[in-house]
Backbone as a chain_set.jsonl record, in Angstrom:
{"seq": "MAEAMSFVLRNSSDEQLERGVRRVIDDAVKKPSLCIESGVKALLFNIMKGYTSRFHSKAERVLQLLTSEAIYPVGDKANQGFSLIYGTVVSFIVAY", "coords": {"N": [[230.638, 253.994, 25.695], [229.523, 251.432, 25.985], [228.042, 251.212, 23.641], [230.045, 251.174, 21.676], [231.503, 248.832, 22.317], [229.46, 246.997, 22.051], [229.104, 246.991, 19.318], [231.413, 245.672, 18.48], [231.002, 243.117, 19.628], [228.607, 242.365, 18.375], [229.483, 241.957, 15.797], [231.052, 239.757, 15.978], [231.872, 236.216, 16.017], [229.481, 233.609, 16.889], [230.531, 232.047, 18.933], [232.529, 233.704, 20.052], [230.892, 235.792, 20.841], [229.337, 234.531, 22.814], [231.358, 233.933, 24.698], [232.112, 236.552, 25.352], [229.733, 237.615, 26.475], [229.387, 235.894, 28.662], [231.709, 236.56, 30.055], [231.407, 239.331, 30.758], [229.172, 239.176, 32.408], [230.073, 237.429, 34.418], [232.187, 239.003, 35.465], [230.714, 241.169, 36.44], [229.259, 239.955, 38.454], [231.265, 239.044, 40.139], [232.428, 241.411, 41.049], [230.432, 243.214, 42.451], [228.641, 246.137, 41.774], [226.69, 249.078, 41.399], [227.349, 250.691, 39.262], [228.865, 249.04, 37.53], [226.951, 247.069, 37.03], [225.0, 248.58, 35.726], [226.441, 249.302, 33.439], [226.878, 246.782, 32.236], [224.261, 246.003, 31.685], [223.602, 248.017, 29.846], [225.423, 247.409, 27.803], [224.601, 244.79, 26.997], [221.987, 245.373, 26.218], [222.488, 247.13, 24.08], [223.749, 245.4, 22.303], [221.63, 243.821, 21.453], [219.902, 245.655, 20.381], [218.543, 247.019, 17.464], [218.24, 248.879, 14.409], [215.871, 251.501, 13.898], [213.77, 250.724, 15.76], [213.865, 247.913, 15.71], [214.885, 244.494, 16.182], [218.299, 243.503, 16.458], [220.14, 241.211, 14.408], [221.627, 239.549, 16.052], [220.237, 239.512, 18.388], [218.487, 237.405, 19.034], [220.279, 235.306, 19.597], [221.667, 236.362, 21.81], [219.565, 236.626, 23.666], [218.943, 233.919, 23.923], [221.277, 233.052, 25.176], [221.14, 234.54, 27.561], [218.911, 233.461, 28.769], [219.544, 230.85, 29.131], [220.452, 228.115, 31.237], [223.123, 227.697, 31.556], [224.482, 230.108, 31.607], [224.06, 231.267, 34.047], [225.647, 232.151, 37.054], [227.091, 229.933, 39.497], [226.454, 228.987, 42.92], [226.582, 231.23, 45.782], [226.346, 233.65, 44.501], [224.476, 233.494, 42.545], [221.96, 234.74, 42.603], [222.594, 237.433, 42.156], [223.535, 237.344, 39.533], [221.222, 236.464, 38.231], [219.523, 238.629, 38.748], [220.786, 240.675, 37.322], [220.619, 239.699, 34.677], [217.842, 239.405, 34.392], [217.016, 242.077, 34.695], [218.163, 243.202, 32.405], [216.829, 241.85, 30.299], [214.15, 242.577, 30.792], [214.325, 245.386, 30.496], [214.952, 245.519, 27.788], [212.691, 244.384, 26.573], [210.691, 246.187, 27.363], [211.583, 248.503, 26.084], [211.195, 247.878, 23.437]], "CA": [[231.517, 252.842, 25.702], [228.715, 250.232, 25.761], [227.675, 251.157, 22.223], [231.232, 250.787, 20.904], [231.8, 247.425, 22.581], [228.367, 246.191, 21.498], [229.39, 246.86, 17.887], [232.431, 244.623, 18.35], [230.4, 241.82, 19.939], [227.62, 242.043, 17.334], [230.189, 241.536, 14.588], [231.905, 238.605, 16.28], [231.237, 234.906, 15.822], [228.623, 233.226, 18.012], [231.392, 231.558, 20.016], [233.129, 234.874, 20.696], [229.797, 236.511, 21.491], [229.02, 233.806, 24.044], [232.455, 234.166, 25.653], [232.032, 237.944, 25.791], [228.578, 237.772, 27.366], [229.735, 235.204, 29.918], [232.774, 237.307, 30.737], [230.912, 240.554, 31.401], [228.276, 238.798, 33.505], [230.934, 236.92, 35.498], [232.878, 240.14, 36.084], [229.741, 241.966, 37.19], [228.881, 239.199, 39.651], [232.431, 238.982, 41.026], [232.67, 242.746, 41.609], [229.126, 243.869, 42.374], [228.473, 247.575, 41.979], [225.621, 249.593, 40.55], [227.962, 251.233, 38.05], [229.193, 247.912, 36.657], [225.683, 246.456, 36.631], [224.399, 249.471, 34.735], [227.229, 249.181, 32.218], [226.624, 245.477, 31.622], [222.91, 246.07, 31.116], [223.67, 248.866, 28.648], [226.137, 246.656, 26.775], [223.741, 243.721, 26.491], [220.879, 246.03, 25.532], [222.971, 247.656, 22.803], [224.02, 244.28, 21.398], [220.359, 243.34, 20.913], [219.172, 246.754, 19.752], [218.778, 247.234, 16.041], [217.881, 250.212, 13.93], [214.446, 251.826, 13.73], [212.933, 249.916, 16.654], [213.889, 246.497, 15.335], [215.925, 243.71, 16.83], [219.489, 243.163, 15.676], [220.159, 239.779, 14.094], [222.253, 238.83, 17.175], [219.37, 239.59, 19.567], [217.994, 236.069, 19.364], [221.372, 234.544, 20.216], [221.933, 236.928, 23.138], [218.453, 236.229, 24.534], [219.131, 232.495, 24.219], [222.344, 232.963, 26.175], [220.696, 235.105, 28.835], [217.89, 232.624, 29.386], [220.029, 229.478, 29.313], [220.943, 227.838, 32.586], [224.588, 227.676, 31.537], [225.038, 231.446, 31.811], [223.906, 231.679, 35.437], [226.735, 231.75, 37.943], [226.694, 228.984, 40.527], [226.821, 229.364, 44.284], [225.88, 232.311, 46.454], [226.21, 234.823, 43.641], [223.499, 233.204, 41.494], [220.896, 235.746, 42.62], [223.101, 238.647, 41.517], [223.554, 237.082, 38.098], [219.839, 236.438, 37.763], [219.017, 240.002, 38.8], [221.4, 241.392, 36.206], [220.05, 239.19, 33.432], [216.418, 239.745, 34.393], [216.92, 243.513, 34.449], [218.5, 243.448, 31.0], [215.757, 241.345, 29.445], [212.974, 243.421, 30.997], [214.599, 246.684, 29.866], [214.898, 245.347, 26.343], [211.296, 244.16, 26.184], [209.962, 247.444, 27.562], [212.019, 249.471, 25.073], [210.703, 247.484, 22.119]], "C": [[230.734, 251.563, 25.404], [228.335, 250.094, 24.293], [228.852, 250.688, 21.371], [231.542, 249.305, 21.089], [230.699, 246.523, 22.02], [228.565, 245.985, 19.998], [230.387, 245.727, 17.654], [231.814, 243.247, 18.585], [229.36, 241.407, 18.9], [228.295, 241.489, 16.085], [231.124, 240.354, 14.82], [231.148, 237.308, 15.99], [230.374, 234.585, 17.04], [229.44, 232.749, 19.204], [232.024, 232.725, 20.78], [232.075, 235.696, 21.426], [229.448, 235.851, 22.818], [230.1, 234.017, 25.103], [232.397, 235.579, 26.207], [230.9, 238.175, 26.774], [228.856, 237.103, 28.705], [230.74, 236.015, 30.734], [232.23, 238.542, 31.448], [229.966, 240.235, 32.55], [229.087, 238.268, 34.677], [231.645, 238.058, 36.224], [231.929, 240.975, 36.93], [229.332, 241.274, 38.486], [230.04, 239.15, 40.645], [232.699, 240.303, 41.727], [231.37, 243.541, 41.57], [229.199, 245.369, 42.671], [227.393, 248.047, 41.02], [226.163, 250.117, 39.229], [228.274, 250.112, 37.054], [227.921, 247.254, 36.148], [225.001, 247.283, 35.546], [225.124, 249.37, 33.394], [226.984, 247.875, 31.485], [225.238, 245.461, 30.988], [222.906, 246.891, 29.832], [224.35, 248.127, 27.504], [225.235, 245.592, 26.157], [222.552, 244.289, 25.718], [221.318, 246.496, 24.146], [223.351, 246.557, 21.813], [222.725, 243.853, 20.71], [219.597, 244.398, 20.127], [219.55, 246.878, 18.284], [218.441, 248.668, 15.674], [216.375, 250.313, 13.767], [213.537, 250.854, 14.476], [212.812, 248.453, 16.225], [215.011, 245.803, 16.089], [217.113, 243.539, 15.892], [219.466, 241.655, 15.441], [220.79, 238.949, 15.215], [221.36, 238.802, 18.415], [218.877, 238.213, 19.993], [219.065, 235.254, 20.086], [221.659, 235.044, 21.627], [220.816, 236.546, 24.102], [218.535, 234.745, 24.879], [220.196, 232.309, 25.295], [221.851, 233.42, 27.544], [219.668, 234.234, 29.532], [218.332, 231.176, 29.563], [220.578, 229.309, 30.727], [222.461, 227.908, 32.657], [225.196, 229.034, 31.863], [224.959, 231.883, 33.275], [225.101, 231.239, 36.261], [226.218, 230.779, 39.008], [227.123, 229.491, 41.893], [226.012, 230.537, 44.796], [225.599, 233.503, 45.551], [225.174, 234.62, 42.541], [222.398, 234.249, 41.448], [221.34, 237.038, 41.963], [223.11, 238.488, 40.008], [222.157, 237.089, 37.518], [219.26, 237.842, 37.723], [219.531, 240.819, 37.625], [220.764, 240.985, 34.88], [218.581, 239.57, 33.317], [216.221, 241.226, 34.075], [217.2, 243.866, 33.004], [217.358, 243.036, 30.085], [214.51, 242.209, 29.576], [213.163, 244.783, 30.338], [214.463, 246.593, 28.355], [213.461, 245.186, 25.866], [210.492, 245.447, 26.298], [210.318, 248.453, 26.472], [211.461, 249.142, 23.695], [209.299, 246.979, 22.211]], "O": [[231.21, 250.703, 24.663], [228.307, 248.985, 23.758], [228.674, 249.892, 20.449], [231.815, 248.602, 20.116], [230.976, 245.412, 21.566], [228.233, 244.926, 19.467], [230.22, 244.921, 16.739], [232.072, 242.314, 17.825], [229.244, 240.225, 18.58], [227.728, 240.642, 15.395], [231.904, 239.999, 13.937], [229.941, 237.316, 15.751], [230.514, 235.21, 18.092], [229.085, 233.015, 20.353], [232.049, 232.726, 22.011], [232.334, 236.232, 22.504], [229.282, 236.532, 23.83], [229.79, 234.254, 26.27], [232.608, 235.786, 27.402], [231.078, 238.849, 27.789], [228.59, 237.68, 29.76], [230.62, 236.132, 31.954], [232.552, 238.777, 32.613], [229.954, 240.942, 33.557], [228.813, 238.626, 35.823], [231.7, 238.076, 37.454], [232.295, 241.436, 38.011], [229.088, 241.933, 39.496], [229.823, 239.208, 41.856], [233.149, 240.319, 42.872], [231.22, 244.444, 40.747], [229.75, 245.795, 43.686], [227.212, 247.471, 39.947], [225.508, 249.998, 38.194], [227.975, 250.235, 35.866], [227.821, 246.919, 34.968], [224.489, 246.74, 34.568], [224.49, 249.356, 32.339], [226.891, 247.855, 30.258], [225.066, 244.96, 29.877], [222.28, 246.504, 28.845], [223.903, 248.208, 26.359], [225.12, 245.504, 24.935], [222.16, 243.745, 24.686], [220.612, 246.286, 23.159], [223.28, 246.771, 20.603], [222.726, 243.555, 19.515], [218.744, 244.071, 19.302], [220.726, 246.845, 17.921], [218.369, 249.548, 16.531], [215.696, 249.314, 13.527], [212.647, 250.241, 13.886], [211.753, 247.843, 16.373], [215.953, 246.436, 16.567], [216.946, 243.441, 14.677], [218.84, 240.914, 16.199], [220.512, 237.755, 15.316], [221.692, 238.135, 19.395], [218.856, 237.897, 21.182], [218.775, 234.588, 21.079], [221.87, 234.245, 22.539], [221.092, 236.178, 25.244], [218.229, 234.354, 26.005], [220.031, 231.505, 26.212], [222.112, 232.772, 28.558], [219.562, 234.263, 30.758], [217.577, 230.359, 30.089], [221.099, 230.25, 31.325], [223.019, 228.156, 33.726], [226.325, 229.098, 32.35], [225.703, 232.767, 33.699], [225.525, 230.086, 36.179], [225.041, 230.811, 39.368], [228.031, 230.313, 42.011], [224.91, 230.811, 44.32], [224.69, 234.285, 45.829], [225.009, 235.491, 41.687], [221.944, 234.613, 40.364], [220.545, 237.683, 41.278], [222.729, 239.407, 39.284], [221.923, 237.647, 36.446], [218.578, 238.204, 36.764], [218.776, 241.572, 37.008], [220.414, 241.837, 34.063], [218.131, 240.007, 32.258], [215.356, 241.583, 33.275], [216.541, 244.739, 32.438], [216.967, 243.791, 29.196], [213.879, 242.539, 28.572], [212.246, 245.282, 29.685], [213.917, 247.495, 27.721], [213.063, 245.786, 24.867], [209.693, 245.759, 25.414], [209.448, 249.177, 25.989], [211.276, 250.04, 22.873], [208.712, 246.599, 21.197]]}, "num_chains": 1, "name": "protein.A"}
């Protein structure tokens, strides 16, 4: 499922990509569960993953979103959002 949805987000405009990334992170923070967290990480990873061990052209934009302060949720759930984003970025770096 993450691979299919990542295809849709990779082929969307930057504005739609940003809304999609914000939405999945917000949903994961609002309803914390290991299953949802794993799915969000897989989705974000697959958006950035290219072919033959290369980055997809949208990888730079997704990494910019994930490392921008605007994407972090505010309030008590900020740590959950950071953990999710950090885990995604680390997984991506290790894989490539």
